[in-house]
C-alpha positions in Angstrom: -100.5 4.6 270.8 -104.2 3.7 271.2 -106.3 2.5 268.3 -108.9 4.9 266.8 -112.2 3.0 267.0 -115.5 3.6 265.2 -118.6 4.1 267.3 -119.6 0.5 266.6 -116.2 -0.8 267.6 -116.2 1.2 270.8 -119.6 -0.4 271.8 -118.3 -3.9 270.9 -115.2 -3.5 273.0 -117.2 -1.9 275.9 -119.6 -4.9 275.8 -117.0 -7.6 275.8 -117.2 -8.4 272.1 -121.0 -8.4 271.9 -122.7 -6.4 269.1 -125.1 -3.8 270.6 -127.1 -1.1 268.9 -127.1 1.4 271.7 -124.8 2.0 274.6 -127.8 3.3 276.6 -130.5 0.8 275.9 -129.8 -2.9 275.8 -133.5 -3.7 275.6 -134.4 -1.7 272.5 -136.6 -3.1 269.8 -133.7 -3.3 267.4 -131.4 -5.0 269.9 -134.1 -7.6 270.6 -134.6 -8.2 266.9 -130.9 -8.6 266.4 -130.4 -10.9 269.4 -133.2 -13.1 268.1 -131.1 -14.4 265.2 -127.5 -13.3 265.8 -126.3 -16.5 267.4 -128.6 -18.8 265.4 -127.4 -21.2 262.7 -128.3 -20.7 259.1 -131.1 -23.0 257.8 -132.3 -24.0 254.4 -135.9 -23.0 253.7 -137.5 -25.2 251.1 -140.9 -23.6 250.7 -140.0 -21.4 247.7 -138.4 -24.3 245.9 -141.3 -26.7 246.8 -144.1 -24.4 245.5 -142.1 -23.2 242.5 -141.6 -26.8 241.5 -145.3 -27.7 242.1 -146.4 -24.9 239.8 -143.9 -25.7 237.0 -145.1 -29.3 237.0 -148.6 -28.0 236.2 -147.6 -25.4 233.5 -145.4 -27.3 231.2 -145.8 -26.1 227.6 -146.9 -22.6 228.5 -144.9 -19.5 227.8 -142.1 -19.1 230.3 -143.1 -15.7 231.5 -146.6 -17.0 232.3 -145.2 -20.1 234.0 -143.0 -17.9 236.2 -145.9 -15.6 237.1 -148.2 -18.5 238.0 -145.4 -20.0 240.1 -145.1 -16.6 242.0 -148.8 -16.6 242.6 -148.7 -20.2 243.8 -145.9 -19.4 246.2 -147.6 -16.2 247.5 -150.7 -18.3 248.2 -149.0 -21.2 249.9 -145.8 -20.0 251.6 -145.8 -19.5 255.3 -146.2 -15.9 256.5 -144.1 -14.8 259.4 -144.3 -11.7 261.6 -141.5 -11.6 264.2 -142.0 -10.2 267.7 -141.1 -6.5 267.9 -140.8 -6.2 264.0 -142.5 -3.2 262.5 -141.7 -3.9 258.8 -142.9 -7.3 257.6 -142.4 -9.5 254.5 -139.7 -12.1 255.1 -139.5 -15.0 252.6 -138.2 -17.7 254.8 -138.3 -19.2 258.2 -137.4 -17.2 261.3 -133.7 -16.8 262.1 -131.0 -16.9 259.4 -132.1 -18.7 256.3 -131.3 -19.3 252.6 -133.6 -20.2 249.7 -133.2 -22.8 247.0 -133.6 -21.9 243.3 -133.7 -25.4 241.7 -134.2 -23.9 238.2 -130.6 -22.7 238.3 -128.6 -25.5 240.0 -131.1 -28.1 241.1 -128.8 -30.8 239.6 -126.6 -30.3 242.7 -129.4 -30.8 245.3 -129.0 -34.5 246.0 -125.3 -34.1 246.9 -126.0 -30.8 248.6 -128.4 -32.1 251.2 -125.9 -34.6 252.5 -123.0 -32.1 252.5 -124.6 -28.8 253.5 -124.2 -29.1 257.3 -120.6 -30.2 257.2 -119.4 -27.9 254.4 -116.3 -25.8 255.3 -117.7 -22.9 253.3 -121.2 -21.6 254.0 -122.6 -24.5 256.1 -126.4 -24.7 256.3 -128.6 -26.8 258.5 -131.5 -28.8 256.9 -134.4 -30.3 258.8 -134.8 -34.1 258.1 -138.4 -33.5 256.7 -137.0 -30.9 254.3 -134.3 -33.3 253.1 -137.2 -35.7 252.2 -139.0 -32.9 250.3 -135.9 -32.1 248.4 -135.1 -35.7 247.5 -138.6 -36.8 246.7 -140.4 -33.7 245.3 -137.9 -31.1 244.1 -134.6 -32.7 242.9 -136.1 -35.4 240.6 -138.1 -32.9 238.6 -135.2 -30.7 237.8 -132.8 -33.3 236.5 -131.8 -32.4 233.0 -133.8 -29.1 233.2 -131.4 -26.7 235.0 -129.6 -23.8 233.6 -126.3 -25.1 235.0 -126.6 -28.3 232.9 -127.5 -26.4 229.7 -124.5 -24.1 230.3 -121.9 -26.9 230.8 -123.2 -28.9 227.9 -123.1 -26.0 225.5 -119.3 -25.6 225.7 -117.1 -26.9 222.8 -114.4 -29.4 223.9 -111.5 -26.9 224.1 -113.5 -24.6 226.4 -115.0 -27.4 228.5 -111.6 -28.9 229.5 -110.5 -25.6 231.1 -113.8 -24.8 232.8 -115.2 -28.2 234.0 -113.8 -31.6 234.5 -115.0 -33.4 231.3 -115.6 -36.5 233.3 -117.5 -34.6 236.0 -119.2 -31.5 234.7 -120.3 -30.6 238.2 -116.6 -29.8 239.1 -115.0 -26.6 238.1 -111.4 -26.6 236.9 -109.2 -23.6 236.1 -111.7 -20.9 235.1 -114.5 -19.9 237.5 -117.0 -19.1 234.8 -120.4 -20.3 236.0 -121.3 -17.2 238.0 -124.3 -16.9 235.5 -125.5 -20.2 236.9 -125.4 -18.9 240.5 -128.0 -16.2 239.9 -130.9 -15.3 237.6 -130.5 -11.5 237.9 -128.3 -9.0 236.2 -127.6 -5.5 237.8 -130.7 -3.4 238.1 -133.0 -1.5 240.5 -136.7 -1.9 240.8 -138.9 1.1 240.0 -139.7 1.5 243.7 -141.2 4.9 243.1 -143.9 3.5 240.7 -144.7 0.7 243.1 -145.0 3.1 246.1 -146.6 6.1 244.4 -149.1 4.2 242.1 -149.5 0.7 243.6 -149.9 -2.6 242.0 -153.6 -2.3 241.3 -152.7 0.6 239.0 -149.9 -1.4 237.4 -152.4 -4.3 236.8 -154.9 -1.8 235.2 -152.1 -0.6 232.9 -151.4 -4.1 231.8 -155.1 -4.7 231.1 -155.3 -1.6 229.0 -152.3 -2.7 227.0 -154.0 -6.0 226.2 -157.0 -4.2 224.9 -154.9 -2.4 222.4 -153.3 -5.5 221.0 -154.0 -6.7 217.4 -155.5 -10.2 217.7 -154.5 -10.9 214.0 -150.8 -10.1 214.7 -149.0 -13.2 216.1 -146.5 -11.0 217.9 -149.3 -9.2 219.7 -151.6 -12.2 220.3 -148.9 -14.6 221.5 -145.8 -12.8 222.8 -147.1 -9.5 224.0 -150.3 -10.9 225.4 -148.5 -13.5 227.5 -146.2 -10.7 228.8 -149.1 -8.5 229.9 -151.0 -11.4 231.4 -147.8 -12.3 233.4 -147.8 -8.7 234.7 -151.4 -9.1 235.9 -150.7 -12.4 237.7 -147.6 -11.0 239.3 -149.5 -8.0 240.6 -152.2 -10.3 242.0 -149.4 -12.4 243.6 -147.7 -9.6 245.5 -151.1 -8.1 246.6 -152.2 -11.5 247.9 -148.9 -11.9 249.8 -149.4 -8.6 251.4 -153.0 -9.3 252.4 -151.9 -12.5 254.0 -149.6 -10.5 256.2 -152.5 -8.3 257.1 -154.6 -11.4 258.1 -151.6 -12.7 260.1 -151.1 -9.4 262.0 -154.9 -9.3 262.9 -154.7 -12.9 264.2 -151.6 -12.1 266.3 -153.3 -8.9 267.6 -156.3 -10.9 268.9 -153.9 -13.0 271.0 -151.6 -10.2 272.1 -151.8 -9.2 275.7 -149.3 -6.3 275.6 -151.3 -3.2 274.6 -148.4 -1.5 272.8 -147.6 -4.5 270.7 -151.3 -5.1 270.0 -151.6 -1.5 268.5 -148.4 -2.1 266.5 -149.9 -5.3 265.0 -153.2 -3.5 264.2 -151.2 -0.8 262.4 -149.2 -3.5 260.5 -152.5 -5.1 259.5 -153.9 -1.7 258.3 -150.8 -0.9 256.3 -150.4 -4.3 254.6 -154.0 -4.4 253.6 -153.3 -1.1 251.7 -149.8 -1.3 250.3 -148.4 -2.2 247.9 -151.9 -2.6 246.3 -152.7 1.1 246.6 -150.5 4.2 246.7 -148.7 4.9 250.0 -149.6 8.0 251.9 -147.2 8.0 254.8 -143.5 7.3 255.4 -144.2 4.0 257.2 -146.5 2.9 254.3 -144.0 3.8 251.7 -141.1 1.9 253.4 -143.4 -1.1 253.9 -144.3 -1.0 250.2 -140.6 -0.8 249.3 -139.7 -3.8 251.5 -142.5 -5.9 250.0 -141.2 -5.2 246.5 -137.6 -5.9 247.5 -138.4 -9.1 249.3 -140.8 -10.4 246.6 -137.9 -10.2 244.1 -136.2 -12.9 246.2 -139.1 -15.2 245.6 -139.0 -14.4 241.9 -135.3 -15.1 241.3 -132.0 -15.6 243.1 -130.6 -12.2 243.9 -127.0 -13.1 243.5 -126.4 -9.9 241.6 -127.1 -6.3 242.2 -130.8 -5.8 242.8 -130.3 -2.6 244.8 -132.6 -0.7 247.2 -131.7 2.2 245.0 -131.9 5.9 245.9 -133.9 5.6 249.1 -133.4 9.2 250.1 -135.1 10.3 246.8 -138.2 8.2 246.4 -139.0 8.1 250.2 -138.2 11.8 250.7 -141.7 13.2 249.9 -143.3 10.9 252.4 -140.8 11.7 255.1 -141.0 15.4 254.5 -144.8 15.4 254.6 -145.0 13.3 257.8 -142.3 15.4 259.5 -144.0 18.7 258.7 -147.3 17.3 259.9 -145.7 16.1 263.2 -146.4 12.5 262.3 -142.9 11.2 262.5 -139.6 12.0 264.2 -136.0 11.3 262.9 -135.6 8.7 265.7 -138.8 6.8 264.5 -137.6 6.9 260.9 -134.2 5.5 261.9 -136.0 2.7 263.9 -138.1 1.8 260.8 -135.0 1.7 258.6 -133.2 -0.5 261.1 -136.1 -2.9 261.1 -135.6 -3.2 257.3 -131.8 -3.8 257.6 -132.4 -6.5 260.3 -135.0 -8.2 258.1 -132.7 -8.2 255.1 -129.7 -9.4 257.2 -131.4 -12.7 258.1 -131.4 -13.7 254.4 -128.2 -15.6 253.6 -127.0 -16.1 250.0 -127.1 -19.9 249.7 -125.0 -21.5 247.0 -125.7 -25.1 246.1 -122.8 -25.9 243.8 -119.4 -26.6 245.4 -117.7 -23.9 243.3 -120.4 -21.4 244.2 -119.9 -22.2 247.9 -116.2 -21.6 247.6 -116.7 -18.4 245.6 -119.3 -16.7 247.9 -120.8 -17.2 251.3 -122.9 -15.4 253.8 -124.2 -11.9 253.1 -124.5 -11.1 249.4 -123.6 -7.3 249.8 -125.5 -6.6 246.6 -128.6 -4.6 247.7 -126.9 -1.3 248.3 -128.6 1.8 249.5 -127.7 4.9 247.5 -127.8 8.5 248.9 -126.9 11.9 247.6 -126.0 12.7 244.0 -127.9 14.9 241.6 -131.5 15.1 240.4 -132.7 14.9 236.9 -131.9 18.6 236.3 -128.3 18.3 237.6 -129.1 19.9 240.9 -127.8 18.6 244.2 -130.3 15.9 245.4 -129.1 15.8 249.0 -131.8 16.2 251.5 -132.5 15.6 255.2 -133.2 11.9 254.6 -129.8 11.5 253.0 -128.1 12.5 256.3 -130.6 10.5 258.3 -129.7 7.4 256.3 -126.0 8.2 256.7 -126.3 8.5 260.4 -128.4 5.4 260.7 -125.9 3.3 258.7 -123.0 4.7 260.7 -124.6 3.5 263.9 -125.8 0.2 262.5 -123.3 -2.5 263.6 -123.6 -4.8 260.6 -122.0 -4.2 257.2 -125.3 -5.0 255.4 -126.7 -3.6 253.3 -123.9 -1.6 251.8 -124.2 2.2 251.6 -123.2 4.1 248.5 -122.9 7.9 248.8 -122.9 9.8 245.5 -120.6 12.8 245.4 -120.5 15.5 242.7 -118.7 18.7 241.9 -121.7 20.8 243.0 
């Protein structure tokens, strides 16, 4: 009896074990994007950690939310901007190929041993460039000694709890209970308000924060200290993501000036136009809306380690008005929408969940599988929320040969 294979499995068997996106076109945009990183090793990218650390050195004593926001701005200003050949959706937060980021505020106490073990680890091996090892050892690791969440966590346990969780003589080694998952991530389980970011834009969110500051009572210490710092952090974060997007626009223009292929030149000019607009201002087309969503999703990786569920949310709901409008106007086809979605999945797939601690590396490796895409379900009135985009995403993920991101389909009695 022959095995029943999925469409992806049939293509893999037909092509001698090689993952392909289409049986008919081995030179498609998505195939070329996938081939550009599929066989590459995973590398550690130190830029986020380097610039985060630089900023924290300068902001000691300030409220933590302001320190974090200023670090995000510093990173957005300094981190290298990449636009891959053939890519239509931009906003990666690390080097080209497969990469992982370091979050020293969580487990920087492991960095010195990690840099000498990462390449040869059995679980989740990562390559590190010699110059990056130097940055870690000289600029990043020394600052975070005694300041990390992991150290605070292990030192807070009473003796009877400590002896079953960590080796009392080596608090970097787990024992019988794997408990420090909270030290592997800085996020809980939540979804960004993508709709607000796409529909209104971050310039409007910044104005909202400014208006809130004007309403504060300067004589009330809660208002003048806690709330004011919170709203100021919102303003700085808005400025940071806008700056980051604008730097992509400048990069796309620079690449367009050097591009000899006319089709790619026009694609780069369109990327430049879109990233100069979103997520600062409201999106008006499906391509703009998806680009705004991706900027928000990827910027959250700069903000914190996404080792928990920071989902893409109900993409068929908040993107539906843009797709419907463009399709009715003849500005987009289902095939083009699927291509844009696949560009997003391939961009996300290059980010590897990097665990620094030995216990973390044994517990998890590779793709995080947290940023699920949700389709279907009900709307706020209890009506069926399924639309054409729900089926387009279902078809797109059925054909996509990687199991990332996860797809969640909501089913209800109606």
